[in-house]
VORODREN-895377 format. One record per atom (N, C-alpha, C): x negated, y, z; residue in three letters. Coordinates in steps of 0.001 Angstrom, whole numbers, plus 524288, in hexadecimal, padded with zeros to 5 digits. Layout:
BEGIN
X;Y;Z;ALA
...
END
This chain:
BEGIN
D7E4A;403FA;DCB43;MET
D7A12;405EA;DCE8A;MET
D7B81;4053F;DD447;MET
D77A2;403FC;DD732;GLN
D784A;4038E;DDCD2;GLN
D7768;408E7;DDF59;GLN
D7989;40994;DE3F6;ILE
D78F3;40E7F;DE6CE;ILE
D732F;40FCC;DE798;ILE
D7013;40BF1;DE8DD;ARG
D6A78;40CBF;DE9C0;ARG
D67DD;40EF9;DE4DE;ARG
D6937;40CEA;DE04F;GLU
D66F7;40ECA;DDB68;GLU
D688D;41470;DDA5D;GLU
D6D65;415B6;DDB87;ILE
D6F4C;41B0B;DDAB5;ILE
D6C61;41ED8;DDE44;ILE
D6BBB;41D64;DE32C;VAL
D68F0;420BB;DE6E7;VAL
D6346;4216E;DE532;VAL
D60C0;41D53;DE364;GLU
D5B5B;41DB3;DE181;GLU
D5B00;42159;DDCCF;GLU
D5EB5;420FB;DD94D;LYS
D5EC5;42457;DD4A8;LYS
D5F93;42A0A;DD639;LYS
D631D;42B0B;DD9E6;ILE
D6407;4305E;DDBCB;ILE
D5F0C;43299;DDE27;ILE
D5C64;42F8D;DE162;ASN
D578D;4315E;DE3D4;ASN
D534F;43266;DDFCB;ASN
D530B;42F26;DDBCE;SER
D4F49;42FE7;DD797;SER
D5066;43501;DD4AD;SER
D5558;435F2;DD389;LEU
D56D1;43AB8;DD0C2;LEU
D55E6;43F95;DD41C;LEU
D56A8;43F2C;DD934;LYS
D5582;4438E;DDCB7;LYS
D4FBC;444F0;DDC74;LYS
D4C65;44102;DDC4A;GLY
D46C6;441EF;DDBD6;GLY
D4566;4448D;DD6B4;GLY
D47CD;442BC;DD274;ASP
D46E8;44520;DCD57;ASP
D48AD;44ACE;DCD52;ASP
D4D33;44BDC;DCF9D;LEU
D4F47;45128;DCFCF;LEU
D4BA6;454C0;DD2E1;LEU
D4996;452EB;DD72B;THR
D45F3;45604;DDA4F;THR
D411F;4576B;DD71F;THR
D3F1A;453AC;DD430;TYR
D3A89;454A0;DD0DC;TYR
D3BB9;458D5;DCCCD;TYR
D401B;4584D;DCA07;TRP
D4172;45BFE;DC5E0;TRP
D42A8;4616E;DC803;TRP
D4515;461BB;DCC98;GLU
D4617;466D2;DCF00;GLU
D40FC;46988;DD06A;GLU
D3D3E;466A6;DD27E;ALA
D3828;468E1;DD3E2;ALA
D354A;46ABB;DCF00;ALA
D3588;467AC;DCAD8;LEU
D32FC;46925;DC5F2;LEU
D357B;46E0F;DC3A9;LEU
D3A9E;46E59;DC3BA;LEU
D3D63;472F7;DC1CD;LEU
D3BD7;477C9;DC4EE;LEU
D3BA2;47748;DCA10;HIS
D3A27;47BA6;DCD6C;HIS
D349B;47D7F;DCC25;HIS
D3112;479DA;DCB41;GLU
D2BA9;47B2C;DC9EB;GLU
D2B64;47E0D;DC4B6;GLU
D2E2C;47C26;DC0CD;VAL
D2E32;47E9F;DBBA4;VAL
D306F;48420;DBC00;VAL
D34B7;484B5;DBEE1;GLN
D372A;489D9;DBF55;GLN
D33BD;48DAE;DC257;GLN
D30C0;48BD4;DC617;ASN
D2D3E;48F4D;DC8FA;ASN
D28A1;4910B;DC5AC;ASN
D26DB;48DBD;DC211;ASP
D225A;48EFB;DBEC9;ASP
D23D1;49205;DB9DE;ASP
D28D3;49289;DB8C3;CYS
D2AB6;494FA;DB3EF;CYS
D29FA;49AE8;DB411;CYS
D2883;49D0D;DAF9C;GLN
D2885;4A2B5;DAEE2;GLN
D2DDE;4A406;DAC98;GLN
D318F;4A522;DAFF4;HIS
D370E;4A57C;DAE83;HIS
D382F;4A993;DAA53;HIS
D3BB1;4A825;DA6D4;ASP
D3DB4;4AB92;DA2BB;ASP
D43A9;4AB58;DA32D;ASP
D45D4;4AEC6;DA676;TYR
D4B5B;4AE7A;DA7CA;TYR
D4EDE;4B104;DA3B6;TYR
D5388;4AEBD;DA33F;VAL
D57C4;4B0F7;DA02D;VAL
D5C40;4B1DB;DA3F7;VAL
D5E4F;4B694;DA3F9;LYS
D627C;4B7F3;DA7A1;LYS
D67C5;4B6A8;DA53D;LYS
D6B0F;4B3F5;DA851;VAL
D705C;4B2A9;DA6B3;VAL
D73F2;4B3CE;DAB51;VAL
D7750;4B7B1;DAADA;ASP
D7B0F;4B93F;DAEEB;ASP
D7893;4B98C;DB453;ASP
D7994;4B5B4;DB7A1;TYR
D77E7;4B5EE;DBD12;TYR
D7329;4B282;DBE45;TYR
D7066;4B0CF;DBA4C;TYR
D6BBF;4ADA8;DBB2E;TYR
D67EB;4AE72;DB6BA;TYR
D631A;4ACAE;DB790;LYS
D5F28;4ACCF;DB371;LYS
D5CA0;4A772;DB331;LYS
D5B4A;4A5CD;DAE69;THR
D5912;4A0A3;DAD81;THR
D53FA;4A130;DAA7A;THR
D500A;49E52;DAC29;CYS
D4B01;49E4D;DA976;CYS
D4B79;49AFB;DA485;CYS
D4990;49D0E;DA034;LEU
D49C5;49A2F;D9B44;LEU
D45EE;495A2;D9B1D;LEU
D41D5;495E5;D9E3E;LYS
D3DC7;491E0;D9E24;LYS
D3EF8;48D3B;DA1AF;LYS
D409A;48E5C;DA690;CYS
D4135;48A1B;DAA59;CYS
D46D4;4895E;DAC39;CYS
D4A6B;48C8D;DAA53;GLN
D4FFC;48C35;DABA3;GLN
D513A;48D8F;DB14E;GLN
D4D9D;49020;DB408;LYS
D4EB2;491CF;DB964;LYS
D52E0;49607;DB936;LYS
D56B0;4959B;DBCAC;THR
D5AFD;49951;DBCD9;THR
D5AF8;49C1F;DC213;THR
D5BAA;4A13C;DC1CD;GLU
D5BF1;4A465;DC688;GLU
D60CD;4A7C1;DC651;GLU
D6352;4A857;DCAD3;SER
D67FC;4AB9A;DCB35;SER
D666B;4B14F;DCBA9;SER
D6988;4B498;DC939;LEU
D68C5;4BA36;DC9AE;LEU
D6D29;4BC5A;DCD10;LEU
D6BC8;4BF6C;DD0D3;TYR
D6FB2;4C1AD;DD456;TYR
D7023;4C77A;DD33A;TYR
D74D5;4C937;DD2C3;TYR
D75C5;4CEC0;DD1B3;TYR
D7881;4D141;DD63C;TYR
END
């Protein structure tokens, strides 16, 4: 592979990652969360959103 091809592939993957992160954020915002508490955090069973618990 040439350097140019590698850079193009990296940029393509960055675009894909941005899309998937935005989609994940949208799904997690629309979710009616059903959390399970584990030690210092809780995780939603439906969308896998994790939140820290502070004591």
